[in-house]
C-alpha positions as CSV (number, residue, x, y, z in Angstrom):
1,M,4.1,72.8,-24.7
2,N,6.0,70.7,-27.1
3,L,7.9,69.2,-24.3
4,I,4.7,68.2,-22.5
5,L,3.3,66.5,-25.6
6,R,6.5,64.5,-26.0
7,S,6.4,63.3,-22.4
8,Q,2.8,62.3,-22.8
9,K,3.6,60.4,-26.0
10,S,6.4,58.6,-24.3
11,E,4.1,57.7,-21.4
12,V,1.5,56.3,-23.7
13,R,4.2,54.4,-25.6
14,S,5.6,52.9,-22.4
15,Q,2.0,52.0,-21.2
16,K,1.4,50.3,-24.6
17,E,4.7,48.4,-24.1
18,I,3.7,47.3,-20.6
19,C,0.3,46.2,-21.8
20,L,1.9,44.2,-24.6
21,L,4.3,42.7,-22.2
22,F,1.5,41.6,-19.8
23,S,-0.5,40.3,-22.7
24,V,2.3,37.9,-23.5
25,I,3.5,37.1,-20.0
26,C,0.0,36.4,-18.5
27,P,-0.9,33.6,-21.0
28,L,2.5,32.1,-20.6
29,L,2.2,32.1,-16.8
30,S,-1.3,30.7,-17.0
31,F,-0.1,27.9,-19.2
32,W,2.8,27.1,-17.0
33,F,0.6,27.0,-13.9
34,L,-1.9,24.7,-15.7
35,V,0.9,22.3,-16.7
36,L,2.3,22.5,-13.1
37,G,-1.1,21.7,-11.7
38,I,-1.6,18.7,-14.0
39,C,1.8,17.4,-13.0
40,I,1.2,17.9,-9.3
41,S,-2.3,16.2,-9.5
42,S,-0.7,13.2,-11.2
43,Y,2.0,13.0,-8.6
44,S,1.7,9.9,-6.4
45,Q,2.9,10.2,-2.8
46,E,4.9,7.2,-1.5
47,V,3.8,6.3,2.0
48,L,3.7,3.4,4.4
49,I,0.4,1.5,4.9
50,E,0.7,2.4,8.6
51,E,0.7,6.1,7.8
52,I,-2.3,5.8,5.5
53,L,-4.3,3.9,8.1
54,K,-3.4,6.1,11.0
55,N,-4.2,9.3,9.1
56,P,-6.9,8.4,6.6
57,Y,-8.2,12.0,6.4
58,L,-4.9,13.1,4.9
59,Y,-4.9,10.6,2.1
60,H,-8.7,10.3,1.3
61,T,-9.1,10.4,-2.6
62,K,-5.4,11.0,-3.0
63,K,-3.1,9.0,-5.2
64,V,-0.7,7.0,-3.1
65,T,2.2,4.5,-3.7
66,F,3.1,1.9,-1.1
67,I,5.1,-1.3,-0.8
68,G,4.0,-4.5,1.0
69,E,3.7,-8.3,0.9
70,V,0.7,-9.9,-0.8
71,V,-1.0,-12.2,1.6
72,G,-4.0,-14.5,1.6
73,E,-5.7,-15.3,-1.7
74,P,-7.1,-13.1,-4.5
75,L,-10.8,-12.6,-4.3
76,K,-12.6,-12.2,-7.6
77,E,-15.5,-9.8,-7.8
78,N,-17.8,-9.3,-10.8
79,E,-15.7,-6.8,-12.6
80,G,-12.4,-6.8,-10.7
81,I,-10.2,-8.6,-8.2
82,W,-9.2,-8.0,-4.5
83,I,-5.9,-8.7,-2.9
84,N,-4.6,-8.0,0.7
85,V,-1.3,-6.3,1.2
86,S,0.6,-6.3,4.5
87,Y,3.5,-4.3,5.8
88,E,4.9,-4.5,9.3
89,G,1.6,-5.8,10.7
90,F,-0.7,-3.3,8.9
91,N,-3.0,-4.7,6.2
92,I,-5.2,-3.1,3.6
93,G,-7.5,-4.4,0.8
94,V,-6.6,-3.4,-2.7
95,Y,-9.1,-3.5,-5.6
96,F,-8.0,-3.8,-9.2
97,D,-10.4,-3.0,-12.1
98,N,-8.0,-4.8,-14.4
99,P,-7.5,-8.4,-13.1
100,S,-4.6,-9.0,-15.5
101,L,-2.3,-6.8,-13.3
102,V,-2.7,-9.4,-10.5
103,K,-1.6,-12.3,-12.8
104,N,2.0,-11.3,-12.4
105,I,1.9,-12.3,-8.7
106,E,3.4,-15.7,-8.3
107,R,3.2,-16.3,-4.5
108,F,0.7,-15.2,-1.9
109,G,1.9,-15.1,1.7
110,S,0.7,-17.7,4.1
111,Y,1.9,-19.7,7.1
112,G,4.3,-21.7,4.9
113,A,5.3,-19.0,2.4
114,K,6.5,-15.4,2.1
115,G,4.4,-13.6,-0.5
116,D,5.7,-11.4,-3.4
117,T,6.6,-7.9,-2.3
118,V,4.8,-5.4,-4.5
119,K,4.7,-1.7,-5.2
120,I,1.2,-0.5,-5.7
121,E,-0.1,2.8,-7.0
122,G,-3.7,3.8,-6.7
123,F,-6.3,6.0,-5.0
124,F,-7.0,5.6,-1.3
125,Y,-10.6,5.9,-0.1
126,D,-11.4,6.2,3.6
127,S,-14.9,5.2,2.8
128,C,-15.1,4.0,-0.8
129,P,-18.3,5.0,-2.6
130,L,-18.3,1.8,-4.6
131,H,-17.4,-0.8,-1.9
132,F,-18.5,1.1,1.3
133,E,-15.2,0.4,3.1
134,R,-11.6,1.6,3.5
135,D,-9.7,0.5,0.4
136,I,-7.3,1.4,-2.4
137,H,-8.3,1.3,-6.0
138,A,-5.1,0.4,-7.7
139,H,-4.1,1.0,-11.3
140,N,-0.5,-0.1,-11.3
141,L,1.3,-3.0,-9.7
142,E,5.0,-3.7,-9.8
143,I,6.8,-6.8,-8.4
144,V,9.6,-5.6,-6.2
145,T,10.8,-9.1,-5.0
146,R,9.5,-12.6,-5.5
147,G,8.1,-14.6,-2.5
148,F,9.5,-17.9,-1.4
149,P,8.5,-20.9,0.7
150,L,9.4,-20.7,4.3
151,K,11.3,-23.6,5.9
152,E,10.2,-24.0,9.4
153,S,13.0,-25.4,11.6
154,V,12.9,-26.5,15.2
155,S,16.0,-26.1,17.3
156,F,17.8,-29.2,18.5
157,K,17.2,-28.1,22.2
158,K,13.4,-28.0,21.6
159,E,13.5,-31.5,19.9
160,I,15.4,-33.0,22.9
161,T,13.2,-31.2,25.4
162,S,10.0,-32.5,23.7
163,F,11.4,-36.0,23.5
164,I,12.3,-36.0,27.3
165,L,8.8,-34.6,28.2
166,A,7.1,-37.3,26.0
167,I,9.1,-40.1,27.9
168,I,8.1,-38.6,31.3
169,C,4.4,-38.5,30.2
170,L,4.6,-42.1,29.1
171,I,6.2,-43.2,32.4
172,L,3.5,-41.4,34.4
173,A,0.7,-42.9,32.4
174,F,2.2,-46.4,32.8
175,V,2.5,-45.8,36.6
176,Y,-1.1,-44.6,36.8
177,L,-2.4,-47.7,34.9
178,I,-0.4,-50.0,37.1
179,K,-1.8,-48.3,40.2
180,L,-5.4,-48.6,38.9
181,R,-5.1,-52.2,38.1
182,Y,-3.1,-53.7,41.0
183,V,-3.8,-51.5,44.0
184,S,-6.8,-52.8,45.9
185,K,-9.7,-50.6,46.7
186,D,-10.0,-50.5,50.5
């Protein structure tokens, strides 16, 4: 009988130890998963603009980071500012609540200039509840490389060809005028 009581007491003790162990481990695991969840939710996925536009359902309301050339001109709105960003033929509008972030941009891309290349972090909306269109609400902008003016050059062959064609056109026009003036109408 004494032996049975001892084994029951040791079982109760081991059950108490297990409960104590779980009462310590469970809060620690909960805290760890909470911290991990916060870290994952603040993680920004770096993607191409093309990928965002081709699969908008994958990125809707997600934090994204992308790189592209700033093109066009900034468009001011009541409380923010819009810029357009282009990468390999794909463009997207980016909205900034804080217009001071855009002040770091020195050159916007156009026919005669390559715009600054920027890295933007923000939230993508397939259908933005504020603007009713597909856009990115950015909260961080980093200049990757500065833009520069583009020097358009025409090859020497093209210059010679255009000069020769201009001479031919002038000769034909001159011949036509002579024909009109001196050829009698019969």
